[in-house]
Structures are given as structure tokens and as C-alpha cells.
Residue, then its C-alpha position, 0 to 999 in steps of 0.5 A: m350682745e357682741f360689740y358689733d351688734a351693740i354698735r349697729t343696733r344703737r339709737s338715739v334717744r330724743g326724749y325722756r320719760s320723767d320716771p324716777i331712776p331706781d337707786d340700784v340702777l343709778d349706782r350701776v351707771l355711776d360706777a360704770a362712768r367711774l370705772a371708765p378708762s380716760g385718756s393717758n389716765r387724766q380722768p378729766a370727767r366730773l359727774i354731777l348727780v342732781e335729783d331736784e328738778q329746780a336745782r337741775k335747771r339752775r345747775l345746767k344754767t352755769a355748769l355748760p357756759l356757751p362758747s364765746 
């Protein structure tokens, strides 16, 4: 797929399946995120992988505080 075609045909996903993501797919996604360039090579991204549903709910409450 050409880059322009990917941009032109992109879709916003509003709902997700609850199926677990296979380990090999997850490894590829995390590796792509790790290798992605960052502005001025500052590498500000933090990747947090939480597989447990209850832990995910607890973690998201504290990970993204609402702006004041």
C-alpha cells in the first residue's frame, strides 16, 4: 500500500474486540513504537503494557490525570 493510499483510506476505530492480541503481533507493534523517531531524538514516549483488566482500569485512572 502506498503512503497516500494509507492516509486516504484510514479509519477511526471506536470499538475494540476483547480478544487477546497474539504475542507475535504485540511484539511487532511494540518494536515499531520503540523504533519510531521522536522530535529532536528526545524519545519522550513511555510504553506501558497492562494485560490484566483490573490492573488496566486502576492504571488508567492514575496514568492520565485530567488537566486542571
